Steps between C-alpha positions, in 0.01 A plus 500: 500500500245224477618139525474280190188292520457212254179528294293201397301540178129442541210452255283805540362772277603769750802358685828400330695363796509481882764458764543509876777579748503622862125563519507694173284392208627612159259523211601577145190596307444456129521815290229590249660257247512205740874537556685543830416846644515684828623339824343562834598392854230423759604492865371272782441209264597174674652191343168319575310770311743460210457125483123551505517757222736292289283192524169678446295418191538862382794717616332806359170434679687433823683830463180704435301317773765484774769763447392796281213605723715480820752793463524541881571133556738471199662842445663512154749696293584504134858381439526536120 
């Protein structure tokens, strides 16, 4: 069972909310209607990485630039 990780809503066309706990990044993406959709966990994501992502000008751009194209660095799994 996965631990509960608090999600912080963000302003993004692709991402609904993000959270972080124990080097796990949680991303809840928007569905096709812009509502809360699927949740993914990304491993090996440090607290410093999370602070950088959270404070970036665009959370979505940060995700696509720094995380999505690094599946070996940040292995992921769909939670729901």
